N, C-alpha and C positions, 0 to 999 in steps of 0.2 A: 918783742918777738914779731918778726914780720911774717904775716900769713902768705903762703905761696898759693897763687891762683892756679887751679887745675885747668889744663887746656881743654877747651870745648871739643867734644867728639863730632867729627864731621862724617856724614854719610857719603860713601863712594857712589858715584852714579852707576846705575844698572845698565849693563850692555844691552843694546837693542835686540840682540838675538838670545838674550837670556831666556830660559824656558818659561819662567813666570811671566815675563813680558810678552813673549809670543803667545802663551796661553791666554793672557788677558786680551790681547789684540784679536785673536781668533774668536774668543767668546763674545767680545763686543760686536764684531762684524756678524757672527753667527746669529745673535739675537736681534741685530738690526734688520736682517733680511728674512729671518724665519718667523713664522707666525707665533703669536704669544701662547696659543693653546698647545699643550703638550701633544694631544692626540693628532692635531694637524701636522706637527713636526714629525710624529711617528709615521703618518701617512706619506709624507713627502719622502722620508727615508726608505719606506717600503717600495715606493715607485722607483726611486733611484736604484735600489739594489736589484729589483726585478729587471729593470731596463739594462743594467750592467750585466746581469747574468745572461739575458737574451743576446746581447751583443757578443759576449764571450762565447756563447754557444754557436752563434752565427760565424764567428771567426774560426771556430773549430769544425764547421760543417764540412764533410768530406768533398774533395774535388771531383771524385769519380761517381757521385750519386746524383740522381735527379732531385730537384727541389721538392719539398713536401707536397706542394700543390700542383706539380707538373702533370700535364695530361696530354695524351695523344688522342685528338678529337675529344671525346668525352670520357675516355678511359683513364682512370688515375694510374700514374706510374711513379708516384712519389717514392723516394728512397731507392728506386731500382738502380742496379748497377749498369755499367756500360754495355755488357754483353746482353743483358735482358732487354734493355731498350733497343739495341740493334736488331734483335730477333723480332720484337714487336713491330718495329718500323718496317722491317723487311716483309713481314706477313701482311701488314696493311698495304704496303706498296703492291704486293702480288695481287691483292684484292681490288686494287684501283682499276677502274674501267673508264673508257671513253665512249660516249654515244654520239656518233656522227649523224647529223640530221640535215635533211633538205626540206625545209618547211614542214608540212604535214604529209608529204608524199612518201618519204622513205627515210629509214634510220637503221643503222647497224651498230652493234656494241662489240667492242674488242677490249681485251686486257691492255692497259696503258703500256706495259713493257714491250708489246709487239711493235709499237711505233718507234722503237729504238731508244727508249728512255732508260736512264740509269740513275738511281736515287743517290743523292749525297747524304748518306746515313750519318756521317760524322757531323755535318752541318746541322742536321735536325737534332742530333743528340746534344750538340752545343746549346741549342735554344732551350733545352730542357734542364741542362745541368750547369751551364755557365753561371758563376756567382762571383763577380769581381770583388776585390778587396774593399773598394770605396763603398759599395752597396752593402757590405756586411756590417758597416758601422751605422746603418740606418735601422733603428729598432723595428722589429717585426717584419723586415723585408724578406726574411726567409719564407714567410707565409704568403707572399704575393704569388698570384697564380700565373704560371707560364704554360702556354699551350701550343702544340703543333697541329695544325689542321691542313695546311697546304703541303703538297709534296715538293721538296726541293730536288729538282731533276735537271739533267742535261740530256741532250739528244745526240745520238750518233748520226751524223749527216747521211752516211751511206745507207743505214738501215731505215732512217726516216724517209729518205727519197724512195727506197724500194716499197715501203709501206704505203706512202702517199700515191705512188704510181698505181699500185694495185687497187687501193680504195677509190681513187678517182674513176677508174674504169667501172668498179662495182657500183658506185653511186651515180654514175651517168646512165641515163636511160632515155630511150626514144619516146616521143610523144605517142599517146594512145588515141587512135581515131574514135569517133563516135560509134556507138553500137546500136543495133536495133533491139527493141523489146516491146512486149505487149503490156499495156497498163490500162486498166479499166476497159478492156476490150478494144483498145485502139492501138495502132501501130505507132510507136514513138522511137525517136533516136535518143539514146542516153548521152550524157555529156562527154565530151572529149577531155583528155587530161594532157596538160603541157609536159614536155620532156625536160630534161636537165642535162647540162654539160658541166662537169666539174674539172677545174684545172688542178693538176698535181701541185704546182707551185703555190697556188693560193691555199690549198689544203695544208701544205707544210707550214705556211705562215700562220694560219689559223690555229694550228696545234701548238706552235712555238709560244704564242702570246696568251693562250688560254690558261687560266689558273686551274690547277688540279688538286682537288681535295682528296686526301688519303682515305682509302677504303670505300670510296663512293663511286657512283656512276656520274661522270662529268660530261655534261652535254656541250658539244661543240657544234655551232651552226656553221655549216659548210657553205662557202660562197659558191654560187652556181649561176650559169646563164640559162635562162628558161627558153625553151623552144616550143613553138605552138604546133599543134597537130595540123596536118594538111587538110584533114576532113573534120569538120565540126558538125554539131547537131543541126546547124542551119543549112547544111548541105543535104539534109534528108530529102527535101522536096525533089531533088534531081533524080533520086532513085526510088521514090515512093511507089510509083506504079509497079516497078519490077519487084519491089519488096512485098507489096500486097499480093502480087501474083504468086510469088514464092510461098507465102503463107497460106494461100488458098489451095495449094497442092497437098493432097494427102498421100503419104508414102507408107508403104508396108515393107517390113523386112522379114523374109521367111528364113528361119533357121531351124533345120530338121523339121519337126512336126509342130513348131510353134511359130506364130506370126506376131510381130511387134509393130505397133503403130505409134510413132512419136507424136506427142500432143502439139498443139499450136504454139504453146509457150516454149516447149523444148525446141521446136524448129526455129522459133524466133531467136533463141539464145545462140543458135549456130551462125546467124547472119551478122556480118560485119561490113560497115561502110569503109571502103578503102579508096585508093586512088590508082589510076592507070599511069602509064608512062608519061602522059601529057599532063598529069595532075588533076584529071577529071574524076569526080566521084564514081565509084563502081561498087557493086554489091558482091561480096565474097563469102566463102564459108570458113569458119574457124575450125581447123582440123583438131585442135586440142579439145574443144568442147564436143565435137563429134566422137572423138576417141573415148572420152569419158562416158558417153552414152553407150557406145558399143561394148565397153567394159561391163556395163550392167547386164547386157544381153549375154555376154560371155559367161558371167557368173551363173546364169540359169541354164545355158545349153552346152557350155564347154565342160571339159574334164581337166581338172588340175593335174599338172605333171607331178611325178613322184620325186624322190630324192635318191641320188646315187651316193652311197656311203663308201668312202675310200679310206682304208686303214693304212696309216703310215707309221713306221717305227724307225726312229733315228734318221728321218729324212727319206727313207725308201718305202715304196708302196709294197705292202704285204698282202693285200687282198681288197676286193671291192664287191659291193652288192648293188647291181644296176637298179635304178629307179624306173618306173613305168613312164612311157611317153604320155604327154597330155594332148589335149585337143582344144583349139580355140578358133574364133572367127578370124578370117583373113582380113584384117583391117586395111592393109595396103591396097587390096583390090576393091573393098567395099566403099571406102571414103570417096574416091573419084566418081563412082556410080551415084552415090547419094548427092554429091555436089552438082553433077550434071542434071539430075532430075529436079532437085529443089530450085536451082537457079534458072534453068532454061527449059525444063520440061522434057529433057532428053531421056530416052529409054522408057522403061516400063515403071508404073507406079508401084509395082511389086518387085522387089529386088531379092534374089535368092543369095543368101550368104554362103560363101565358100569357107571351108575349114582347112586349117594347117596344123601340122604336128608341133607340139611344144616340147622342147628338150627338157629332161629332168634337171633339177638343180643338183649341185654337188656339195656334199658335206665331207670335209677332211677331218678324220679322227687321228690326231697326232699323238704319238706316244714316244717317250724317251726313256731308254733303259738307264740303269745306274752304271754307266760306263763312260769313259772318255769320249767314245763315239756318240753316245747319247747326249752328253754335255755339248759337244761341238755342234750336233744337229740342232739342238734347242736354240743356242745363241745365234746360229746362222738363220734360223727361221725368224727369230725376234728381230734381228738386224735388218732382214729383208722386208718385213711387214710393218715395222714401227719406227723406222728412221733412228736406229739405235746403233752405237758402236760399243763393243764389249771386249775386254781383255781380262782373262782369268789365269792365275798361276797358283797352283797348290804349293805350299811351302814345306810340306812333309808328306808322308805316305807314298802314294803312287806318283805324286808330282804331276798330276794332269795339267795340261795347258789347253786353252781354248781361246781363239781370237776370231772376231768377226768385224770387219771394217776397222780394225784396230789401228791401222796406219794412216787413216784419213785425218788430215789436219783440220781441226774444228775450233771455232772460237772457244777459248778455254774458260771463260768466266773467271771466277776467283781461284780456280785450281792453279793458275800461274803463280800464285803466291808461294807455292812450295818451292819453285825454282829461285824466287827472290830470297826465301829463307836460306836456301843452300848457299847462295852467294854471300849473304850476310854472315853466316857462320865462317866462311872462308876468310872474310875481312876481319872478323873478330879474332880468328886464329893468328892472323898476321899482326894484330895489335893496332889495326887502323881504326877500329870501332870498338866501343865498350858499352856494356848494358846500361850504364848510368849516364851516358852522353845525352845532353838535351836534344830533343827533336820535336818539331812542331810545338804543341802545347804540353808535351809530356817528355818521356825519355825514350831511348832506343828500346828498352825493355817494355815500356808501355805500348810503343808502336808495334812491336812484335806481337803482343797479345791482341791488339786491335786487329791486326792483319790475319791472325790465325784462329782467333776465338770469335770475335764479333764479325770478322770477314769484311771489314770496311776498307775503303780504297785509298784514302789520302796518304797514309804512310808508305804503302807499296808504290804509289805513283811518285812520291818524293824520292824514294830510292832509285826508281827507274830513271828519273830526271838527273839525279846526282851521278849515277854510274854510267849512264848511256846505254841505249838499246843494243848497239853493235857490240859493246863490251860484254853485256849480259849474254847475247847470243853466242859469242866466242867461248864464254865460260861454260855455258850449257852444253855446247857441242864437245868441248874438251872433256866433259864428264860422260860422254857416250850417248847422249840423247840425240834423237833424229832431228833433221831440219824441218820436220812437221811441227816442232816447237819453235816459235819465232816471235820475237818482240819487234814489231814493225811500226814505225811512226805513222800516226793517223789511222791505224787499224786496231781492232781488238787483238790482244795477244792470242795466239793459237797454240794448240798442242794436240797430242794424239792419246788415245786410250792406252796404247802400248807404252808410250813414254811415262805416263802416270803410273802404270803398273810397275815399270822398271824402278821408278822413284820409290814407290811404297815398299817394294821388295828390298831395295838397298837401305831404306830407313829401318825396316824390320830387323835385318841381320847385321846392321852396323857398318856395312861396307861402303855406304854412301855418306851417311851422317854419323859422326863420331860423338862419343860422350864428351861433355855433359849436354851438348846441344840436342842429341838424339832423345834423351829422357825428357827434356823440356818440350820439344816439338810433339812428341807422343802424348805428353800430358795435355797440351792444348788441343790436340786432335781428338781427345777423349771427352773433354769437359765442355766443348762448345755447344750451343743450343740447337744446332741444325741436325736433328736426329730422325727426320721423317723418311729418309731413303734407305740405304743399306742397313743402318742400325735397327730400323723398325722391322725390316724383313728378315733379319738374321737371328739365329738362336744363340749366337756367340757374343763375345766382347769385341767391340768395334772401335778402331781409331780411324777416322775418316776426314777427308776434306771435300767440302761441297763447292759447287759453283753454279750460279744462276745469273743469266744475262739474257734479256729479251725473251725469246722462246727456247733458249738453251738451258737445260737442267742436267747437271753432272754430279757424280759421286765417285770418289776413289777411296778404297778402304783396305786396311789390314784387319782381317777377321780371325779371331781365335775361337773357332767353333769347338764344342765339347769333343768332337771326334777328329779334329784336325784343324790346321791353319791354312789360310789362303789369302791372296790379294785379288781384289776385283775392282775394275774400273768400268763404270757405265756412263757413257756420254750420249745425251739424247737431244733431239730437237722436236718441239711440239709435244713433249710428254710431261710427266709430273713425277714428284717424289713418290707418290703412291704407286705409279707404274714401276719405278726402280725397286721399291720394297717388294712388289709382287715378283719381279724378275729374280730378286735375291732368294725369295722363298723357294722358287722352282729350281734354281741352281743348287741350293742346299739339299733339296729333295733328291736330286740326281746324284750329287756327290756323296751325301751322307744319308742313304735311305734308312 
């Protein structure tokens, strides 16, 4: 019997990607590079997981929020949204000032915005909230500090030129000649002071290059040409003899039954070293200092004038109570007599003061009745005395109207964005633009919110550039607005209080802006952060659009008062939102007593 040999069993080779083989390879490499100690490996895994979680959180960090460590100067603004940051930056910009100095001789302080500056709010917001994708992959980069300290600004050339022209005249001053004084019983000449001539062009350039810190007083050293006084203390010797003779003269001023004798020190303060036509030193009298001394006499022998009270109701005088005449020293007659005697010994050493009547002051007591006549009288008075333009339209009830300077074309500041919104809605109706279309670093929807809530400029400026100013003007005029509203290249957009009131009236009743655009615009005009004007002064619910540029401050609003609704536009120059709030309170007191 032949034994049959069993075939030997052969093992099939394991595929390289077989799970056991992969697991073994991973395990081998894992223990090759990982520490031997288990707690060390756990620590490494913890670090890995924490880092991964942080990177994941950074990738999910919102695009429209300031970074956690963001600051405006030293104020934390971390996690703040776009509108909140815009309001903070606007407030800080409003508080920013410039101090123009000429050495130690003279300095003046002005709000920076009066120099024709306009802040780039969007650019400063970007510094606080931009978080690019590549940076999000760096662990803990979300906690890096970002800070805005300098104002990102641009200048309006026309306004800057006007500002520099005015300030150069203000900062230029003539040299001051040496003066006479008594010190330690001796006659001395005080030091002269050099003058200064400031060039408007050099001042403009100094402002352009100066860094401006937000919310601070920024000192700008103004270039100037120094001019020397024609008469210096060294010229005192030429008039010393005449000055000593002047001081040796004792003078008496007789006023009623009282006699006043200026002291030697007082008389010396009147004397000034000047120059004649040939440039030679001469001794003169300073009328300002003499007037100050005579005012002291007047306080003792004169009689103050009374006050005439004039009652005015709705702009018309209804009665007056005359004030009593006053009585005072006739300084115009007395000063030449004092000068002649002190300098040259002319006339008598006792001068009898003459008196003149002083007219009473006038106090106007304005009252405004709760009537359309009273409302119109009030806003006419306000517009005349405070450089204000007002347009009011009641939407129900008696439908009062009141307008004062309402048709004057005025730099619109941000109120022009209402007209841009109107044209945007028209293009969306035609299918040319959609809310989700990309625009700048956001969408059309995001841009609309920035324009109407944060009230920043880049989106509005982009639409103006895309559509063309002439086309926008034609569109605006086709909708019934006046030519006082104008988009002109190289100039600030202008509008009128009347046009803004027409817009708000049409927005309220739906005749100008249709749904759903009307609802969205009204929503944005209600939730924005700029509430210091009409909303603060009103007792009602307010939907408003503000504008602030240079020294122009505007507010246009739909107001739903508990006793009626109205539209009001207030456009001001050199005023404030506090002033607009006060105007609103008085308007509502008249309309809804």
